[in-house]
N, C-alpha and C positions, 0 to 999 in steps of 0.2 A: 588454377583454373577456376573460372566462375561459371556456374551453369544453372539452367532451369530445365524444365521438361522439354522445351523446344529448341533452345540454343545453348551454346557455351562460348565464353570468351577465353581465348588462350593466347599464349605467346606465339610470335611469328616463327615459322619453321622454314627450312629451305624449300619445302614443297609448295610454299605459298608464293614463290617467285612469279609465276605466270599471272596470278590474280593481282599481285602488287604491280606488275608491269602494266597490265591492262588499266588499272585505276590511276596510277601515277601518270600515265601518258594520255589521259583523257583531257584534251584542252578545255572542255567545258568546266572542269573542276579547278583549273589553274588559278582563276581569279581569287579564290578563297585560300589558296595555299601560298607558298613562298617561292614558287618557281614558274617559269614560263617557257621552259625548254624540256624536251623529252629526256627520260632517263634510259640508260642502256641496261640490258640484262646484267652486265658485269657490275655496274654501279649499284644496282639493287641487290645483287648477290653479296657484294661487299658489305652493304648496310646490314643485311640479315646476319652475316657472319660476325660482324663487329659489334652488334647491338648487345649491350650489357644486360638489358632488361632490369636495370636498377633505376627505378623511378626517381629516387632521391639524388642519385649521381647525375643521371642524364637530364633530369627535370622534364622528362617526357616518357610516354609509354604507348606503344602501339600494340593493340590486341586484335586478333582475328576473330571475326564473327562466324561461327560455324553452326550449321543446323544440326539437329539430333541425328540426322542420317549421315553426318560426316562431311557434307558439302560446305565448303567455305564460300561465304556470300558477301563479305565486306570487311571493313576495318573500323575500329573505334580507337581514336587517338586522344590521349591526354597530353597536353602540351602547355608551354608557358607556365609551368608550375612555379608558384611564388611561395617559398617556404616561410617567409615572414608573415604573410597574410593568409596562408593556408588555402590557396585557391589555385585552380587550374582551368584552362580552356579545354572544352571537349569538342571533338569533331567526329563525324560519323558519315560513312558512305556504305551503301548497300547496292550491289549490282542491280541495274534497272529491272531485270526479269524477276527479281525477288522482292522488289519494293511493294509497299501497301499490303503487307501480310503481317504486320505487327512485329517484325524482326527488330527493327531499329528501336522501337519503344521498349521492347523487352531488354535489349542490350543497354540502353540508357538507364533503365531501372536497376539492372544488375550492377552496373559500374557505380551508380550513386551509392548503393549499399556498401559496396566494396571500399570505395575511397573514404567513406565516413568511418567505417570500422577499422580498416587496416592501414590507411595512409594518413589519417588525421586531417583530411581535407574538410574545410568548413563550407566551401562554396565552389560550385562548378558554373562555368558560363560558356555561352556559345554566341558566335557572331553569325547572323543569318542575313543574307542579302535581302533587301526590301523587295517584296513582290514574290518571294519564294514561299508561297502559301503552304506547300506541303511540309517544308521544314519548320515553318512557324507553328503549324498545327501539331507536328511531332513534338516539339519542345513543350508547347503548352500542355499537351496530353500527359506529359511526364512531370508536370508540376513546375516547370520553369516559368518565370514571369518576365515579360518584356519590360525592361527598365529604362532603356535609352535608345536613341538613334544616333549613329555616328555618320555625319554627312560626308559624302564623296570619299568613302573609306577605302574602297577597292577599285582598281582600274581593270577594265575588261575590254574586249573588242567592241562592246556596245557603248563604251565610255565609262565615266565615273558612276559608281553606284554607292548608295548609302547602305549601311547595315544596321540591323536591329540587334541590341544586346539582350540576350535572355539569360537570366540568373536563377540558380537553384541553390538555396541554403540547405545543406545536407545535415 
């Protein structure tokens, strides 16, 4: 578990099913993910039960963002781990009513320290839809640099959208 005075990042527990269901079934988040269909409670329950929490085996890791008062408010994902080049993509989501309170930036800082020391990661990167000023500001505030734009990278109901690549050398 990773923690600061305000938050902790921890492994997913069965009690996180309802929060995961809420977030995974939000169609506004689908364009940045790999799905465009809702998940059932059963499918998510199976995911939680079968998750090994072995970053090197699974090449991904999902962590719950929990406030100091014990309320779970989002997820931080490390995915697309590349062991040869020591990099991983980071994704983060915080429930709307808890946004703009510094939770996401604190979570990103905690995970950057963790991956550098414990996982041997050299670089984290994030793909942010162009025009998502809040996410761009978040990653910049955590030391990420915008290094490229991938044209027409994701498809959404609004049409093709480009994404900016943000990189952090840890």
